[in-house]
C-alpha positions in Angstrom: 235.6 -194.6 -68.1 237.5 -194.1 -71.0 236.3 -191.7 -73.9 235.9 -194.7 -76.2 233.9 -196.7 -73.6 231.9 -193.6 -73.0 231.1 -193.3 -76.7 230.2 -197.0 -77.1 228.0 -196.5 -74.2 226.1 -193.8 -75.5 226.0 -195.4 -79.0 224.4 -198.3 -77.3 221.7 -196.5 -75.8 220.8 -194.5 -78.6 220.5 -197.6 -81.0 217.2 -199.0 -81.8 216.5 -202.7 -81.8 215.6 -202.9 -85.4 214.8 -205.3 -88.3 215.9 -204.4 -91.8 218.1 -201.6 -93.0 217.7 -197.9 -94.3 214.3 -196.8 -95.3 212.6 -200.5 -94.8 214.1 -200.6 -91.1 211.4 -201.4 -88.6 212.1 -200.3 -84.9 210.8 -203.2 -83.1 211.3 -201.8 -79.6 209.5 -198.5 -80.4 206.7 -200.6 -81.6 206.6 -202.9 -78.8 206.6 -200.2 -76.3 204.1 -198.1 -78.1 201.7 -200.9 -78.1 202.5 -201.9 -74.6 201.6 -198.5 -73.5 198.4 -198.3 -75.7 197.5 -201.7 -73.7 198.1 -200.2 -70.5 196.1 -197.1 -71.2 193.2 -198.9 -72.7 193.3 -201.3 -69.5 193.2 -198.5 -67.1 190.5 -196.4 -68.5 188.5 -199.7 -69.1 188.9 -200.7 -65.7 187.7 -197.2 -64.6 184.6 -197.4 -66.8 183.7 -200.9 -65.5 184.0 -199.9 -62.0 182.2 -196.5 -62.1 179.6 -195.8 -59.6 177.1 -193.1 -59.1 178.2 -192.9 -55.3 181.2 -192.1 -53.6 183.8 -192.7 -56.6 186.9 -194.8 -56.2 190.8 -193.7 -56.6 190.6 -195.0 -60.2 187.3 -193.2 -61.1 188.4 -190.1 -59.7 191.7 -190.2 -61.6 189.8 -191.0 -64.8 187.2 -188.2 -64.3 189.9 -185.6 -63.4 191.5 -186.4 -67.0 188.2 -186.4 -69.0 187.1 -183.0 -67.4 190.6 -181.7 -67.9 190.6 -182.5 -71.7 187.0 -181.5 -72.0 187.9 -178.1 -70.9 190.7 -177.8 -73.2 188.6 -178.8 -76.1 185.8 -176.4 -75.1 188.1 -173.6 -75.0 190.2 -174.3 -78.4 187.7 -176.0 -80.4 184.4 -174.4 -81.7 183.2 -176.9 -84.0 180.9 -179.9 -83.4 182.7 -183.3 -83.5 182.2 -185.8 -80.9 185.4 -187.5 -81.7 187.8 -184.4 -80.9 187.5 -184.9 -77.0 188.1 -188.7 -77.1 191.0 -188.3 -79.5 192.6 -185.5 -77.4 192.3 -187.6 -74.2 193.9 -190.6 -76.0 196.8 -188.4 -77.3 197.4 -186.7 -73.9 197.5 -190.0 -72.2 199.4 -192.1 -74.8 201.9 -189.4 -75.2 202.5 -188.9 -71.5 203.0 -192.5 -71.2 205.5 -192.5 -73.9 207.4 -189.8 -72.0 207.1 -191.3 -68.8 209.2 -194.4 -69.9 212.2 -191.8 -69.7 211.8 -191.8 -65.9 213.0 -195.7 -65.7 216.9 -195.9 -65.0 218.6 -196.0 -68.5 220.4 -199.1 -67.8 217.7 -201.3 -66.1 215.4 -202.6 -69.0 218.3 -202.8 -71.5 220.2 -204.9 -68.9 217.3 -207.1 -68.5 216.7 -207.5 -72.3 220.6 -208.4 -72.5 220.0 -211.4 -70.4 217.8 -212.5 -72.8 219.9 -212.1 -76.0 218.5 -208.6 -77.0 221.4 -206.7 -78.0 219.7 -203.1 -78.1 216.8 -201.7 -76.5 215.5 -198.1 -76.7 212.2 -197.7 -74.3 211.2 -194.3 -74.8 208.9 -194.2 -78.1 209.0 -190.3 -78.1 212.9 -190.4 -78.4 212.3 -192.3 -81.8 211.6 -189.7 -84.6 209.7 -192.6 -86.3 207.2 -192.7 -83.8 206.8 -189.0 -83.3 206.5 -188.3 -87.2 204.1 -191.5 -87.3 201.6 -190.0 -84.7 201.9 -186.0 -86.2 201.3 -187.7 -89.8 197.9 -189.4 -88.4 196.9 -185.8 -87.3 197.7 -184.5 -90.6 195.6 -187.1 -92.4 192.8 -186.1 -90.0 193.3 -182.4 -90.7 193.1 -182.9 -94.3 190.2 -185.5 -93.8 187.9 -183.0 -91.7 188.7 -180.3 -94.1 187.5 -181.8 -97.0 184.5 -183.1 -95.0 183.3 -179.9 -93.6 184.4 -177.6 -96.6 184.0 -179.9 -99.5 186.8 -180.5 -102.1 186.0 -177.2 -104.1 185.7 -175.2 -100.9 189.1 -176.6 -99.4 190.7 -176.0 -102.9 189.4 -172.5 -102.9 190.7 -172.0 -99.6 194.0 -173.1 -100.8 194.1 -170.9 -103.9 192.4 -167.8 -102.7 193.8 -167.3 -99.1 195.3 -165.2 -97.8 196.2 -163.1 -101.0 193.0 -163.2 -103.2 192.4 -165.1 -106.2 194.9 -163.2 -108.5 197.9 -164.3 -106.4 196.9 -168.0 -106.2 200.5 -169.6 -106.7 201.8 -167.6 -103.9 198.6 -168.6 -101.8 199.0 -172.3 -102.9 202.9 -172.3 -101.7 202.2 -170.6 -98.7 199.3 -173.0 -97.6 201.3 -176.3 -98.6 204.1 -175.0 -96.3 201.7 -174.1 -93.6 200.0 -177.7 -94.0 203.5 -179.6 -94.3 204.9 -177.6 -91.2 202.2 -178.6 -88.7 203.0 -182.2 -88.5 206.9 -181.3 -88.8 206.5 -179.0 -85.7 204.4 -181.6 -83.8 207.0 -184.4 -84.4 210.2 -182.4 -84.0 209.0 -180.6 -80.8 208.0 -184.1 -78.8 211.2 -185.8 -80.4 213.8 -183.0 -79.4 212.6 -182.4 -76.2 212.6 -186.1 -75.1 215.7 -186.7 -77.0 217.6 -184.2 -74.9 216.1 -185.6 -71.6 217.3 -189.0 -72.4 220.9 -187.7 -73.4 220.9 -186.0 -70.0 220.0 -189.1 -68.2 222.6 -191.2 -70.1 225.5 -188.6 -69.5 224.4 -188.7 -65.7 224.9 -192.4 -65.9 228.3 -192.2 -67.1 229.2 -190.3 -64.0 231.0 -191.7 -61.0 228.3 -193.7 -59.2 228.2 -191.5 -55.9 227.4 -188.5 -57.9 224.5 -190.0 -59.9 221.8 -189.8 -57.4 222.8 -186.1 -56.6 221.8 -185.1 -60.2 219.4 -187.8 -61.5 216.7 -187.3 -58.9 216.4 -183.5 -59.4 216.5 -184.0 -63.0 213.9 -186.6 -62.8 211.8 -184.4 -60.7 212.2 -181.5 -63.2 211.5 -184.0 -66.2 208.2 -184.8 -64.8 207.0 -181.3 -65.9 208.7 -181.7 -69.3 207.0 -185.2 -70.1 203.6 -183.4 -69.0 204.1 -180.2 -71.0 205.0 -182.0 -74.1 202.2 -184.3 -74.0 199.9 -181.2 -73.2 201.4 -179.3 -76.1 201.0 -182.2 -78.5 197.2 -182.8 -77.6 196.2 -178.8 -77.7 197.9 -178.1 -81.0 196.2 -181.3 -82.4 192.9 -179.7 -81.1 194.0 -176.3 -82.7 194.8 -177.6 -86.0 191.6 -179.7 -86.2 189.5 -176.8 -85.2 190.9 -174.8 -88.0 190.2 -177.7 -90.1 186.6 -177.2 -89.1 186.2 -173.5 -90.0 184.3 -172.7 -93.1 186.2 -169.8 -94.6 184.4 -167.6 -96.9 
């Protein structure tokens, strides 16, 4: 494959199906697969809930119970406030982000090729390789941090924390700057960490697809097995950091 064709191939696979241009562009494929995977998650958990029995559980119920217990343990270990929303939120984030990431295990040419049969020119199937998706999710976490900080500490208490910590009231400009930077850094770190790791994984799969066909299985299968660890770890990190940040929002600093 010539360098020109290789470049076109990479650009094609890294281009979202979008409507509009610039800041007003909407990435239709990201929205579609995010909603589709959200529906898959709701369906699986809904079926597990409807089929739950008090006796010997089936495979789906076992899976759901393992996931619930796993997330509940993380919440108990890292969140010390009282909020019934945190555990369901953590479970939703972990499972949804994992499904986002797991789309990276689908052969890179398969779904874009099928979409091409129906006249769809571009298709990116991994929502977490789109910075818009990861930022959207992390900004939602930021809104929850601010909401619970105001709810637990009150507007006066939250403002006092911003202006007096960590250097005391006489250095309130430095406190304000430091706290604003810290607050903004939380969604930035969440979004960029998830995006960067999955974007790199996607690029490796694309580069493997450019190699001669007989070498692709020798590289794609080992990388896919290793990538399972990455997609799971990134979903876990996003969930744990969300719980930690919300735990900090529930702390009443005096």
